[in-house]
Backbone of each chain as ProteinMPNN parsed JSONL, in Angstrom:
{"seq_chain_A": "XXXXXXXXXXXXXXXXXXXXXXXXXXXXXXXXXXXXXXXXXXXXXXXXXXXXXXXXXXXXXXXXXXXXXXXXXXXXXXXXXXXXXXXXXXXXXXXXXXXXXXXXXXXXXXXXXXXXXXXXXXXXXXXXXXXXXXXXXXXXXXXXXXX", "coords_chain_A": {"N_chain_A": [[3.262, -21.106, 50.723], [1.885, -22.568, 48.489], [0.149, -25.433, 47.567], [-1.209, -28.086, 45.962], [-3.368, -31.161, 44.939], [-4.388, -32.257, 42.432], [-7.565, -33.695, 40.373], [-7.883, -32.379, 37.727], [-7.875, -30.362, 35.36], [-4.894, -27.494, 35.285], [-4.833, -24.321, 34.577], [-1.345, -23.284, 33.457], [-0.515, -20.765, 32.627], [-3.076, -19.176, 34.22], [-1.786, -19.87, 36.573], [0.341, -18.874, 36.932], [0.193, -16.084, 37.124], [-1.196, -15.424, 39.08], [0.287, -16.215, 41.124], [2.719, -14.643, 40.698], [0.661, -12.005, 41.679], [0.219, -12.078, 44.249], [2.656, -11.652, 45.867], [4.881, -9.829, 48.036], [7.575, -7.646, 47.04], [9.071, -9.648, 45.963], [11.592, -10.163, 43.634], [12.249, -12.204, 42.146], [10.8, -14.958, 39.898], [10.673, -18.429, 39.31], [9.331, -20.502, 37.109], [8.573, -24.441, 36.623], [7.385, -26.725, 34.676], [5.861, -30.177, 34.205], [5.504, -32.098, 31.49], [3.047, -34.162, 29.462], [4.539, -36.604, 28.145], [5.848, -37.764, 24.504], [6.065, -41.135, 23.592], [9.306, -42.674, 22.378], [8.365, -44.397, 19.674], [6.4, -42.477, 19.298], [4.096, -43.761, 19.904], [1.897, -42.566, 22.604], [-1.029, -43.245, 24.072], [-2.757, -42.443, 25.909], [-1.907, -41.308, 29.813], [-1.878, -42.176, 32.949], [-2.261, -41.363, 36.198], [-1.241, -42.766, 38.975], [-2.132, -42.197, 42.551], [-1.376, -41.656, 46.356], [-3.352, -40.901, 47.931], [-3.683, -39.984, 50.7], [-0.429, -39.307, 51.568], [0.162, -37.781, 49.798], [-0.132, -34.913, 49.905], [0.665, -34.681, 52.089], [3.211, -35.102, 51.512], [4.334, -33.111, 49.886], [3.783, -30.864, 50.718], [6.496, -31.042, 52.785], [8.471, -31.119, 51.711], [8.485, -28.496, 49.852], [8.178, -27.353, 52.276], [11.292, -27.317, 53.319], [12.605, -26.261, 51.18], [11.368, -23.884, 51.801], [13.251, -23.147, 54.132], [15.484, -23.756, 53.6], [16.079, -22.161, 51.457], [16.267, -18.527, 50.734], [13.337, -17.622, 50.119], [10.741, -15.97, 48.989], [7.975, -17.356, 48.882], [6.278, -20.552, 48.082], [5.434, -22.445, 45.27], [3.35, -25.536, 44.581], [1.819, -27.758, 42.44], [0.619, -30.869, 41.582], [-0.732, -33.48, 40.009], [-3.691, -36.057, 39.065], [-5.066, -39.365, 38.033], [-6.387, -39.105, 34.591], [-4.254, -38.449, 31.873], [-3.591, -36.651, 29.069], [-1.46, -36.279, 25.917], [0.74, -33.277, 25.732], [-0.431, -32.42, 28.118], [-0.058, -30.479, 30.701], [1.253, -32.424, 33.671], [2.529, -30.954, 36.124], [3.38, -28.253, 38.277], [5.983, -26.337, 39.463], [6.778, -23.611, 41.46], [8.667, -20.998, 42.597], [9.155, -18.264, 44.554], [11.852, -15.27, 45.422], [13.696, -12.738, 46.407], [15.723, -13.013, 45.027], [17.507, -13.961, 42.249], [18.978, -15.941, 42.227], [18.141, -17.893, 44.529], [16.088, -18.707, 43.87], [16.147, -20.38, 41.416], [17.623, -22.419, 42.418], [15.921, -23.443, 44.536], [13.499, -24.242, 42.953], [14.526, -26.433, 41.42], [15.547, -27.849, 43.598], [13.136, -28.831, 44.157], [11.595, -30.075, 42.241], [13.292, -32.209, 42.035], [13.392, -33.769, 44.014], [10.277, -33.791, 44.221], [10.465, -35.664, 42.438], [11.623, -37.939, 43.48], [9.914, -38.594, 45.205], [7.908, -38.276, 46.307], [4.392, -38.938, 46.076], [3.692, -40.568, 43.689], [2.944, -42.513, 40.676], [3.302, -42.874, 37.326], [1.709, -44.016, 34.643], [1.417, -45.197, 31.151], [-0.858, -45.846, 28.404], [0.205, -47.45, 25.666], [0.173, -48.159, 22.749], [-2.554, -49.739, 23.249], [-1.876, -51.342, 25.394], [-1.286, -51.11, 28.499], [1.052, -49.841, 31.101], [3.584, -49.93, 33.307], [5.72, -46.808, 34.147], [8.784, -47.074, 35.009], [11.291, -45.516, 37.209], [14.167, -43.573, 36.796], [16.825, -44.048, 37.954], [18.932, -41.8, 37.39], [17.083, -40.24, 38.687], [17.279, -40.644, 41.747], [19.644, -40.601, 42.239], [20.074, -38.274, 41.708], [19.354, -36.327, 44.255], [21.399, -36.829, 45.808], [23.165, -34.213, 45.358], [22.024, -32.641, 46.632]], "CA_chain_A": [[2.81, -22.363, 50.625], [0.126, -23.632, 48.392], [0.445, -27.088, 47.252], [-3.188, -28.927, 45.427], [-3.115, -32.159, 44.437], [-5.602, -32.25, 41.664], [-7.308, -34.213, 39.054], [-8.337, -31.713, 37.667], [-6.619, -29.608, 34.026], [-4.246, -25.958, 35.66], [-3.878, -23.087, 33.085], [-0.251, -22.817, 33.993], [-0.245, -18.943, 32.764], [-3.131, -18.181, 35.117], [-1.29, -20.363, 37.904], [1.744, -18.02, 37.25], [-0.024, -14.809, 37.246], [-1.671, -15.048, 40.08], [1.489, -16.253, 42.234], [3.005, -13.528, 41.234], [0.082, -11.135, 41.606], [0.069, -12.337, 45.651], [3.959, -11.392, 46.299], [5.835, -8.568, 47.755], [9.082, -7.142, 47.283], [10.303, -10.512, 45.081], [12.424, -9.657, 42.25], [12.781, -13.435, 40.711], [10.178, -16.227, 40.152], [11.181, -19.607, 38.577], [8.581, -22.118, 37.51], [8.588, -25.568, 35.839], [5.944, -27.624, 34.218], [6.13, -31.331, 33.989], [4.144, -31.933, 30.626], [3.059, -35.505, 29.283], [5.846, -37.181, 26.664], [5.3, -39.068, 23.883], [7.38, -42.287, 23.261], [10.06, -42.777, 21.5], [7.778, -44.33, 18.584], [5.589, -42.098, 19.288], [2.637, -44.11, 20.198], [1.498, -42.008, 23.719], [-2.87, -42.947, 23.982], [-2.963, -41.8, 27.497], [-0.821, -41.346, 30.5], [-2.59, -41.959, 34.168], [-0.973, -41.057, 37.378], [-2.28, -42.914, 40.43], [-1.328, -41.849, 44.283], [-1.315, -42.087, 47.419], [-4.143, -39.446, 48.3], [-3.849, -40.032, 52.503], [0.474, -39.086, 51.742], [0.716, -37.15, 48.691], [-0.641, -33.382, 50.254], [1.821, -33.99, 52.993], [4.834, -35.339, 51.195], [4.574, -32.384, 48.545], [4.209, -29.536, 51.542], [7.461, -31.247, 53.312], [9.061, -30.962, 50.428], [8.054, -27.261, 50.274], [9.095, -26.387, 54.345], [12.576, -27.947, 53.286], [12.738, -25.306, 50.728], [11.605, -22.671, 52.428], [13.623, -23.83, 54.867], [17.049, -23.82, 52.99], [16.484, -20.262, 50.417], [15.608, -16.99, 51.247], [12.475, -17.463, 49.492], [9.323, -15.695, 49.399], [6.683, -18.218, 48.762], [6.395, -21.869, 47.26], [3.665, -23.069, 44.279], [3.846, -27.185, 43.879], [0.647, -28.336, 41.845], [0.352, -31.684, 41.141], [-2.918, -33.687, 39.225], [-3.213, -37.729, 39.489], [-5.971, -39.41, 37.072], [-5.822, -39.677, 32.921], [-3.902, -37.708, 31.505], [-3.148, -36.421, 27.628], [-0.054, -35.635, 25.319], [1.642, -32.496, 26.057], [-0.955, -31.879, 29.168], [0.4, -29.782, 32.149], [1.355, -33.095, 35.151], [2.475, -30.819, 37.392], [4.309, -27.199, 38.308], [6.255, -25.831, 40.684], [7.002, -22.799, 41.484], [9.345, -20.278, 43.825], [8.912, -16.812, 44.68], [12.491, -15.15, 45.8], [13.929, -12.029, 45.835], [16.872, -12.322, 44.333], [17.037, -15.054, 41.138], [20.284, -17.447, 42.545], [17.261, -19.151, 45.699], [14.445, -19.366, 43.238], [16.506, -21.401, 40.247], [18.107, -23.332, 43.266], [14.699, -24.237, 45.036], [12.762, -25.071, 42.164], [15.356, -27.4, 40.927], [15.5, -28.927, 44.631], [11.692, -29.026, 44.57], [11.914, -31.327, 41.243], [14.206, -33.698, 42.321], [12.905, -34.19, 45.477], [9.324, -33.975, 43.651], [10.722, -37.324, 41.041], [11.47, -39.813, 44.331], [9.906, -39.08, 47.55], [6.04, -37.722, 46.42], [4.089, -40.713, 46.431], [2.685, -40.479, 42.577], [3.315, -43.368, 39.864], [3.062, -43.109, 36.074], [1.639, -45.287, 34.067], [1.573, -44.924, 30.05], [-1.249, -46.3, 27.296], [0.863, -47.475, 24.247], [-1.028, -49.427, 21.691], [-4.038, -50.479, 23.695], [-1.427, -51.957, 26.16], [-0.85, -50.117, 29.891], [2.784, -50.223, 31.134], [3.995, -48.325, 34.469], [6.643, -46.244, 33.856], [9.987, -46.957, 35.447], [12.327, -44.445, 37.892], [15.272, -43.728, 36.315], [18.418, -44.172, 38.649], [19.094, -40.209, 37.836], [16.513, -38.934, 39.677], [17.183, -40.895, 42.972], [20.848, -40.188, 42.158], [20.324, -36.183, 41.986], [19.106, -36.003, 45.566], [22.846, -36.346, 46.369], [23.716, -33.406, 45.297], [21.056, -31.551, 47.577]], "C_chain_A": [[1.677, -22.726, 50.061], [1.156, -24.911, 47.866], [-1.473, -27.459, 46.769], [-2.031, -29.793, 44.14], [-3.9, -32.416, 43.621], [-5.596, -32.925, 40.33], [-7.428, -33.189, 38.06], [-7.748, -30.374, 36.351], [-6.314, -28.192, 35.193], [-4.409, -25.557, 34.474], [-2.63, -22.876, 34.047], [-0.227, -21.216, 34.217], [-1.428, -18.272, 34.096], [-2.6, -18.434, 36.413], [0.091, -18.728, 38.421], [1.423, -16.259, 37.849], [-0.309, -14.92, 38.677], [-0.588, -15.474, 41.619], [1.806, -15.419, 41.939], [1.912, -12.271, 42.12], [0.155, -11.301, 43.621], [1.521, -11.872, 46.145], [3.654, -10.222, 46.319], [6.902, -8.974, 47.862], [9.925, -8.998, 46.525], [10.217, -10.37, 43.764], [12.217, -10.952, 41.666], [11.551, -14.363, 40.776], [10.259, -17.073, 38.769], [10.027, -20.585, 38.56], [8.878, -22.958, 36.338], [7.035, -26.196, 35.545], [6.703, -28.894, 33.716], [5.321, -31.546, 32.727], [4.357, -33.492, 30.189], [4.433, -35.629, 27.132], [5.037, -37.788, 25.351], [6.41, -40.195, 24.024], [7.62, -42.125, 21.887], [9.12, -43.152, 19.74], [6.174, -43.669, 18.77], [3.294, -42.378, 19.177], [1.872, -44.429, 21.385], [-0.299, -42.484, 23.18], [-3.115, -42.041, 25.013], [-1.992, -42.382, 28.928], [-2.161, -41.858, 32.329], [-1.838, -42.352, 35.214], [-2.029, -41.69, 38.36], [-1.149, -42.423, 41.675], [-1.976, -42.281, 44.811], [-2.255, -41.355, 48.735], [-3.576, -39.414, 50.248], [-1.82, -39.214, 52.232], [0.788, -37.832, 50.625], [0.747, -35.995, 49.32], [0.813, -33.277, 50.486], [3.069, -34.199, 52.709], [5.507, -33.954, 50.675], [4.947, -30.902, 49.651], [5.843, -29.871, 52.276], [8.746, -31.354, 52.483], [8.847, -29.164, 50.718], [8.752, -26.888, 51.17], [10.44, -26.787, 53.523], [12.655, -26.875, 52.632], [12.482, -24.339, 50.677], [12.592, -22.202, 53.703], [15.431, -23.416, 54.833], [17.086, -22.555, 52.353], [16.046, -19.305, 51.064], [14.801, -17.301, 49.799], [11.222, -16.829, 49.686], [8.008, -16.569, 49.727], [6.756, -19.777, 47.995], [4.854, -22.267, 46.528], [3.843, -25.178, 44.285], [2.412, -27.413, 43.459], [0.805, -29.881, 41.238], [-0.522, -32.668, 40.083], [-1.936, -35.332, 38.874], [-4.567, -37.484, 38.229], [-5.358, -39.571, 35.567], [-5.403, -38.062, 32.431], [-3.31, -37.745, 29.458], [-1.927, -36.078, 26.938], [-0.02, -34.3, 25.234], [0.377, -31.44, 27.181], [0.253, -31.871, 30.503], [0.538, -31.381, 33.378], [1.338, -32.351, 36.341], [3.525, -29.395, 37.32], [4.821, -27.227, 39.623], [7.043, -24.281, 40.452], [8.038, -21.794, 42.238], [9.515, -19.096, 42.836], [10.157, -15.952, 45.472], [12.471, -13.445, 45.2], [14.726, -11.175, 45.076], [16.666, -14.433, 43.161], [17.658, -16.301, 41.591], [19.305, -18.504, 43.349], [16.888, -19.56, 44.508], [14.964, -20.378, 41.854], [16.766, -22.179, 41.487], [17.023, -23.869, 43.393], [14.071, -24.95, 44.156], [13.187, -26.605, 41.534], [15.446, -28.713, 41.905], [14.494, -29.399, 44.595], [11.139, -30.224, 43.509], [12.158, -32.527, 41.561], [13.544, -34.264, 43.199], [11.545, -35.098, 45.079], [9.356, -35.784, 43.299], [10.595, -38.403, 41.673], [10.936, -39.756, 45.495], [8.3, -38.216, 47.436], [5.828, -38.834, 45.806], [2.962, -40.805, 44.728], [3.667, -41.871, 41.655], [2.321, -43.531, 38.479], [2.734, -44.272, 35.461], [0.692, -44.766, 32.189], [0.157, -46.128, 29.222], [-0.661, -46.373, 26.25], [0.26, -48.735, 23.386], [-1.967, -49.916, 22.025], [-3.343, -50.77, 24.922], [-0.653, -51.133, 27.138], [0.436, -50.928, 30.461], [3.104, -48.782, 32.091], [5.775, -47.83, 33.856], [7.926, -46.673, 34.606], [10.66, -45.835, 36.033], [13.475, -44.794, 37.564], [16.362, -43.949, 37.763], [18.886, -42.924, 38.874], [18.741, -39.596, 38.434], [16.631, -38.963, 40.779], [18.572, -40.505, 42.816], [20.828, -38.936, 42.414], [19.723, -35.885, 42.927], [20.287, -36.094, 46.56], [23.309, -35.454, 47.08], [23.576, -32.737, 46.11], [21.972, -32.061, 48.965]], "O_chain_A": [[0.667, -23.108, 50.653], [2.364, -25.145, 47.831], [-2.543, -27.083, 47.249], [-1.098, -29.623, 43.355], [-4.599, -33.251, 44.196], [-4.706, -32.997, 39.483], [-6.536, -33.479, 37.263], [-7.137, -29.427, 36.846], [-7.248, -27.809, 35.897], [-4.206, -26.21, 33.45], [-2.754, -22.411, 35.18], [-0.05, -20.557, 35.241], [-1.116, -17.318, 34.81], [-2.747, -17.63, 37.333], [0.451, -18.067, 39.395], [2.063, -15.527, 38.605], [0.505, -14.411, 39.448], [-0.74, -15.099, 42.781], [1.405, -14.593, 42.759], [2.367, -11.699, 43.11], [0.11, -10.197, 44.165], [1.362, -11.654, 47.346], [2.916, -9.536, 45.613], [7.363, -9.991, 48.38], [11.105, -9.32, 46.66], [9.272, -10.41, 42.975], [11.956, -10.866, 40.466], [11.225, -14.573, 41.944], [10.041, -16.699, 37.617], [9.697, -21.306, 39.502], [9.313, -22.51, 35.277], [5.95, -26.079, 36.115], [7.749, -28.889, 33.068], [4.19, -31.087, 32.886], [5.413, -34.089, 30.397], [4.752, -35.169, 26.036], [3.866, -38.167, 25.301], [7.505, -40.008, 24.555], [7.001, -41.785, 20.879], [9.198, -42.36, 18.801], [5.105, -44.202, 18.473], [2.225, -41.876, 18.831], [1.332, -45.505, 21.642], [-0.745, -42.116, 22.093], [-3.664, -40.949, 24.867], [-1.514, -43.508, 29.063], [-3.361, -41.593, 32.256], [-1.033, -43.28, 35.293], [-3.199, -41.355, 38.545], [0.078, -42.329, 41.708], [-2.912, -43.023, 44.51], [-2.021, -41.275, 49.941], [-3.033, -38.391, 50.663], [-1.828, -38.223, 52.961], [1.714, -37.042, 50.813], [1.937, -35.72, 49.477], [1.722, -32.635, 49.959], [4.0, -33.711, 53.35], [6.679, -33.62, 50.851], [5.905, -30.137, 49.543], [6.518, -28.843, 52.337], [9.869, -31.693, 52.855], [9.093, -28.702, 51.832], [9.78, -26.218, 51.067], [10.362, -25.943, 52.63], [12.841, -25.987, 53.465], [12.97, -23.579, 49.841], [12.633, -21.05, 54.136], [16.232, -22.99, 55.666], [18.029, -21.805, 52.606], [15.363, -19.459, 52.076], [15.322, -17.269, 48.684], [10.583, -17.21, 50.667], [7.231, -16.414, 50.67], [7.656, -19.82, 47.156], [3.709, -22.351, 46.973], [4.82, -25.712, 43.76], [1.661, -27.186, 44.407], [1.257, -29.836, 40.094], [-0.969, -31.975, 39.17], [-0.782, -35.695, 38.649], [-4.994, -36.457, 37.703], [-4.235, -40.004, 35.306], [-5.971, -36.977, 32.561], [-2.8, -38.682, 28.844], [-1.22, -35.384, 27.669], [-0.931, -33.914, 24.501], [0.263, -30.215, 27.133], [1.006, -32.703, 31.009], [-0.441, -31.315, 34.122], [0.65, -32.601, 37.331], [4.392, -29.367, 36.447], [4.398, -27.831, 40.609], [7.717, -23.949, 39.477], [8.28, -22.713, 43.021], [9.746, -18.849, 41.653], [9.663, -15.683, 46.567], [11.837, -12.934, 44.277], [14.79, -10.012, 44.676], [16.044, -15.478, 43.348], [17.172, -17.425, 41.464], [19.404, -19.707, 43.109], [17.258, -20.639, 44.045], [14.111, -21.092, 41.326], [15.748, -22.846, 41.672], [16.761, -24.781, 42.608], [13.959, -26.165, 44.319], [12.469, -27.569, 41.269], [15.446, -29.907, 41.607], [14.497, -30.57, 44.975], [10.395, -31.133, 43.877], [11.527, -33.577, 41.446], [13.112, -35.402, 43.019], [11.383, -36.302, 45.279], [8.66, -36.725, 43.683], [10.025, -39.436, 41.322], [11.166, -40.414, 46.509], [7.733, -37.668, 48.381], [6.605, -39.564, 45.191], [1.757, -41.054, 44.719], [4.835, -42.139, 41.938], [1.19, -44.009, 38.392], [3.293, -45.354, 35.64], [-0.374, -44.155, 32.113], [0.281, -47.309, 29.546], [-0.812, -45.37, 25.553], [0.042, -49.931, 23.578], [-2.503, -50.671, 21.214], [-4.08, -50.507, 25.873], [0.386, -50.546, 26.836], [0.749, -52.114, 30.354], [3.021, -47.562, 31.95], [6.656, -48.496, 33.312], [7.72, -45.667, 35.284], [10.654, -44.903, 35.229], [13.971, -45.896, 37.8], [15.594, -43.771, 38.708], [19.253, -42.577, 39.997], [19.286, -38.604, 38.918], [16.359, -37.943, 41.414], [18.707, -39.672, 43.712], [21.524, -38.454, 43.308], [19.226, -34.786, 42.683], [20.306, -35.659, 47.711], [23.68, -35.35, 48.249], [24.511, -32.103, 46.6], [21.727, -31.587, 50.074]]}, "seq_chain_B": "XXXXXXXXXXXXXXXXXXXXXXXXXXXXXXXXXXXXXXXXXXXXXXXXXXXXXXXXXXXXXXXXXXXXXXXXXXXXXXXXX", "coords_chain_B": {"N_chain_B": [[-4.151, -52.915, 61.488], [-4.046, -51.222, 58.88], [-3.034, -52.294, 55.586], [-1.771, -51.017, 52.9], [-1.547, -51.447, 48.775], [0.04, -50.002, 46.401], [0.345, -49.04, 42.491], [2.242, -51.068, 40.565], [2.105, -52.668, 42.748], [-0.112, -53.25, 44.035], [-1.327, -53.947, 42.062], [-0.263, -57.185, 41.709], [-0.63, -57.615, 43.723], [-3.43, -57.902, 43.846], [-5.579, -56.899, 45.54], [-6.495, -53.671, 46.822], [-5.843, -52.925, 49.167], [-5.015, -54.381, 52.907], [-6.729, -55.534, 55.844], [-5.091, -56.663, 58.979], [-4.467, -57.981, 62.182], [-1.563, -57.256, 63.373], [1.702, -59.526, 64.643], [4.219, -58.437, 64.24], [6.941, -56.843, 64.348], [8.626, -55.416, 62.963], [8.833, -53.481, 59.554], [9.79, -55.268, 57.846], [9.115, -57.577, 59.109], [6.516, -57.395, 58.986], [6.491, -57.848, 55.891], [7.414, -61.06, 55.533], [5.618, -61.871, 57.089], [3.218, -61.064, 55.366], [3.988, -63.017, 52.905], [3.487, -65.203, 53.18], [0.987, -65.401, 53.637], [-0.147, -65.966, 50.653], [1.304, -67.249, 47.694], [0.487, -64.717, 45.653], [1.561, -62.278, 47.222], [4.314, -63.435, 47.477], [4.866, -63.185, 45.26], [4.708, -60.083, 44.584], [6.881, -59.113, 46.562], [8.864, -60.54, 45.862], [11.443, -58.919, 45.148], [12.655, -57.196, 46.868], [14.603, -55.1, 46.627], [12.832, -53.041, 45.24], [11.192, -51.848, 45.797], [9.177, -49.625, 47.811], [8.012, -47.917, 51.337], [6.247, -46.96, 53.259], [5.204, -45.815, 56.424], [2.751, -45.16, 58.375], [1.81, -42.623, 56.271], [4.822, -41.752, 56.156], [7.285, -41.879, 54.266], [9.583, -44.731, 55.073], [11.934, -47.121, 56.644], [13.071, -51.203, 55.806], [13.689, -51.297, 58.249], [12.249, -50.688, 59.543], [10.487, -49.525, 63.351], [7.503, -51.032, 63.891], [5.614, -50.087, 65.783], [3.081, -49.343, 67.209], [1.794, -48.282, 64.784], [-0.687, -47.431, 62.466], [-0.374, -47.806, 59.888], [0.177, -49.038, 56.494], [2.01, -48.193, 54.02], [3.113, -50.505, 50.862], [4.928, -49.671, 47.736], [6.024, -49.151, 44.523], [9.254, -47.32, 43.251], [8.692, -43.411, 43.232], [7.222, -42.209, 40.272], [6.898, -39.437, 39.691], [6.274, -35.892, 39.434]], "CA_chain_B": [[-3.486, -52.357, 60.86], [-4.319, -50.914, 57.438], [-1.91, -52.222, 54.535], [-1.886, -50.632, 51.153], [-0.658, -51.797, 47.925], [-0.506, -49.347, 44.851], [0.753, -49.322, 41.068], [2.074, -53.04, 40.382], [2.693, -53.966, 43.599], [-1.008, -53.277, 44.299], [-1.893, -54.9, 40.679], [0.62, -58.391, 41.611], [-1.479, -58.919, 45.264], [-4.682, -58.321, 44.169], [-6.461, -55.679, 46.236], [-6.173, -52.735, 46.845], [-5.81, -53.196, 50.805], [-5.155, -55.389, 53.567], [-6.39, -54.725, 57.153], [-5.176, -57.087, 59.709], [-4.256, -57.725, 63.274], [-0.075, -58.396, 63.502], [2.528, -59.07, 65.897], [5.217, -58.101, 63.427], [7.601, -55.42, 64.955], [9.274, -54.23, 61.26], [8.12, -53.64, 58.02], [10.256, -56.583, 57.608], [8.372, -58.768, 59.847], [5.507, -57.505, 57.936], [7.075, -58.881, 54.602], [7.238, -62.254, 56.2], [4.043, -61.904, 57.165], [2.282, -61.485, 54.328], [4.295, -63.668, 52.082], [3.001, -66.385, 53.901], [-0.781, -65.331, 53.542], [-0.615, -66.569, 49.291], [1.648, -66.958, 46.459], [0.477, -63.615, 44.849], [2.299, -61.49, 47.773], [5.484, -63.935, 47.883], [5.62, -62.302, 44.013], [5.049, -59.242, 44.502], [7.557, -59.035, 47.098], [10.624, -61.086, 45.834], [12.86, -58.183, 45.062], [12.454, -55.418, 47.943], [15.07, -53.724, 46.728], [12.602, -52.872, 44.168], [9.766, -52.329, 46.661], [8.902, -48.633, 48.71], [7.208, -48.697, 52.022], [5.95, -45.734, 54.087], [4.467, -45.925, 57.87], [1.593, -44.406, 58.73], [2.271, -42.09, 55.533], [5.813, -41.054, 56.006], [8.832, -42.709, 54.252], [10.217, -45.817, 56.203], [12.19, -48.252, 55.76], [12.447, -52.44, 56.1], [13.438, -52.246, 59.276], [11.126, -49.263, 60.494], [9.871, -50.556, 64.051], [5.727, -50.949, 63.669], [5.187, -50.372, 67.157], [1.547, -47.854, 67.321], [1.641, -48.057, 63.404], [-2.017, -47.391, 62.514], [-0.878, -47.947, 58.281], [1.879, -49.64, 56.241], [2.001, -48.635, 52.492], [4.05, -50.836, 49.786], [4.724, -49.458, 46.455], [7.111, -49.208, 43.691], [9.887, -46.446, 43.257], [8.455, -43.422, 42.607], [7.798, -41.345, 39.988], [6.373, -38.202, 40.255], [6.93, -35.075, 38.635]], "C_chain_B": [[-3.724, -52.235, 59.292], [-3.121, -51.435, 56.29], [-2.261, -51.703, 53.175], [-0.974, -50.401, 49.763], [-0.916, -50.395, 46.55], [0.893, -49.385, 43.817], [1.488, -50.753, 40.952], [2.213, -53.723, 41.427], [1.174, -54.387, 44.066], [-1.742, -54.785, 43.119], [-1.551, -57.07, 41.024], [-0.198, -58.78, 42.729], [-2.589, -58.6, 44.156], [-5.396, -57.345, 44.607], [-5.293, -54.851, 46.907], [-5.293, -52.261, 48.845], [-6.25, -54.296, 51.681], [-5.867, -54.825, 55.219], [-6.282, -55.917, 57.947], [-4.042, -57.066, 60.764], [-2.596, -57.707, 63.084], [0.545, -57.829, 64.687], [3.732, -58.016, 65.313], [5.96, -56.538, 64.018], [8.393, -54.505, 63.659], [8.433, -54.37, 60.137], [8.762, -54.934, 57.835], [9.545, -57.764, 58.008], [7.098, -58.949, 59.182], [5.059, -58.344, 56.639], [6.798, -60.096, 54.945], [5.903, -62.955, 56.195], [3.213, -62.148, 56.356], [2.655, -62.265, 52.784], [4.177, -65.038, 52.34], [1.637, -66.441, 53.699], [-0.603, -65.999, 51.74], [0.56, -66.119, 48.18], [1.377, -65.768, 46.024], [2.057, -62.553, 46.053], [4.056, -62.107, 47.692], [6.115, -63.373, 46.304], [5.932, -60.787, 43.979], [6.152, -58.652, 45.379], [8.989, -59.999, 47.582], [11.479, -60.292, 45.336], [12.479, -57.113, 45.551], [12.9, -54.342, 47.375], [14.29, -52.771, 45.432], [11.167, -52.159, 44.717], [10.029, -50.66, 47.967], [8.237, -48.893, 50.21], [7.098, -47.391, 52.783], [5.104, -46.073, 55.322], [3.632, -45.316, 58.346], [2.467, -42.456, 57.847], [3.438, -41.049, 55.24], [6.876, -42.559, 55.262], [9.575, -43.54, 54.921], [11.364, -46.487, 55.303], [12.124, -49.978, 56.22], [13.043, -51.986, 57.981], [12.905, -51.158, 60.764], [10.267, -50.596, 61.721], [8.431, -49.96, 63.874], [4.978, -50.143, 64.743], [3.367, -48.771, 67.17], [1.196, -47.852, 66.073], [0.117, -47.81, 63.544], [-2.083, -48.096, 60.203], [0.71, -47.789, 58.132], [1.344, -49.511, 54.711], [3.309, -49.444, 51.419], [3.584, -50.399, 48.506], [6.087, -49.418, 45.511], [8.11, -48.242, 43.173], [9.071, -45.28, 42.787], [8.046, -42.442, 41.943], [6.37, -40.29, 39.49], [6.912, -37.309, 39.539], [6.582, -34.459, 36.925]], "O_chain_B": [[-3.559, -53.217, 58.568], [-2.164, -50.661, 56.27], [-3.165, -52.208, 52.508], [-0.068, -49.585, 49.593], [-1.974, -50.076, 46.008], [2.053, -49.641, 44.138], [0.839, -51.612, 41.548], [2.394, -54.94, 41.46], [0.981, -55.544, 44.44], [-2.279, -55.881, 43.276], [-2.312, -57.98, 40.693], [-0.531, -59.954, 42.887], [-2.455, -59.485, 43.31], [-6.008, -56.818, 43.678], [-4.132, -55.005, 47.283], [-4.458, -51.472, 49.288], [-7.263, -54.983, 51.555], [-5.481, -53.752, 55.682], [-7.322, -56.568, 57.856], [-2.98, -56.467, 60.596], [-2.407, -58.588, 62.244], [0.421, -56.815, 65.374], [4.062, -56.981, 65.891], [5.446, -55.42, 64.027], [8.615, -53.299, 63.549], [7.555, -55.197, 59.89], [7.934, -55.819, 57.62], [9.413, -58.778, 57.322], [6.582, -60.015, 58.847], [4.089, -59.04, 56.34], [5.646, -60.375, 54.614], [5.363, -63.937, 55.685], [2.486, -63.142, 56.365], [1.941, -62.201, 51.783], [4.769, -65.912, 51.707], [1.098, -67.542, 53.585], [-1.378, -66.955, 51.77], [0.745, -64.951, 47.838], [2.516, -65.339, 45.839], [3.19, -62.288, 45.651], [4.971, -61.297, 47.836], [7.305, -63.166, 46.065], [6.963, -60.271, 43.548], [6.484, -57.537, 44.978], [9.686, -60.183, 48.58], [12.504, -60.862, 44.965], [12.026, -56.161, 44.916], [12.413, -53.213, 47.322], [14.927, -51.959, 44.762], [10.195, -52.007, 43.978], [10.922, -50.666, 48.814], [7.886, -50.057, 50.404], [8.153, -46.76, 52.846], [4.128, -46.764, 55.033], [4.204, -44.574, 59.144], [3.174, -41.59, 58.361], [3.385, -40.027, 54.555], [7.059, -43.716, 55.641], [10.464, -42.944, 55.528], [11.654, -46.493, 54.107], [11.191, -50.241, 56.979], [12.523, -52.663, 58.867], [13.041, -50.982, 61.975], [9.776, -51.703, 61.504], [8.175, -48.763, 63.744], [3.875, -49.63, 64.554], [3.143, -47.562, 67.127], [0.073, -47.363, 65.954], [-0.38, -47.961, 64.66], [-3.007, -48.513, 59.504], [1.675, -47.248, 58.671], [0.56, -50.297, 54.18], [4.387, -48.863, 51.293], [2.441, -50.53, 48.069], [7.167, -49.716, 46.021], [7.748, -48.216, 41.997], [8.442, -45.645, 41.794], [8.245, -41.393, 42.556], [5.237, -40.537, 39.078], [7.946, -37.588, 38.932], [7.365, -33.683, 36.377]]}, "name": "protein", "num_of_chains": 2, "seq": "XXXXXXXXXXXXXXXXXXXXXXXXXXXXXXXXXXXXXXXXXXXXXXXXXXXXXXXXXXXXXXXXXXXXXXXXXXXXXXXXXXXXXXXXXXXXXXXXXXXXXXXXXXXXXXXXXXXXXXXXXXXXXXXXXXXXXXXXXXXXXXXXXXXXXXXXXXXXXXXXXXXXXXXXXXXXXXXXXXXXXXXXXXXXXXXXXXXXXXXXXXXXXXXXXXXXXXXXXXXXXXXXXXXX"}
């Protein structure tokens, strides 16, 4: 399991290549990356992600452990950033490696659903000179019910 | 006990943390105690359905006991990912 909470940017391609290179007997790798999206009014100037440092790493490791226990996986990677980000920058990524794709897809979806509403990160957007907290979506909280 | 605040809860309360000795038995009792400190706490905690809590870095509920707890954190619903 590889879990990193960091301020600095990461290169998605490099991370995925490295993640694949360290696996044995893996036939499927699924990756997801969340990126900074513009607002409908196209006025996003920046995003700031606040986190709870003492809890974030442990919360992500706990979510990764649940996925490893539940599906037939070889490995899991989660990277989540905090601090200042700009448009189209990668906020986070998850990757799952498994012998077969079904487990890799299901576990990646599970990781994302849990991470959205159980990992202590909060997004704030700078729009037209004003900072506003991003509201949580009820669909995100409801998405946990399917697991 | 160390009490931490994040995101808009931190902004409404005006400080990132408080350190206090409390007799509160549960998270709810702690919230009531904090609301008695100043109006800004009452404002921050006026709608508890929009507040999440962690006790010693684990997600908890309002009725979670505080016996032996070192750190309680209050924050809005998380928006990671």
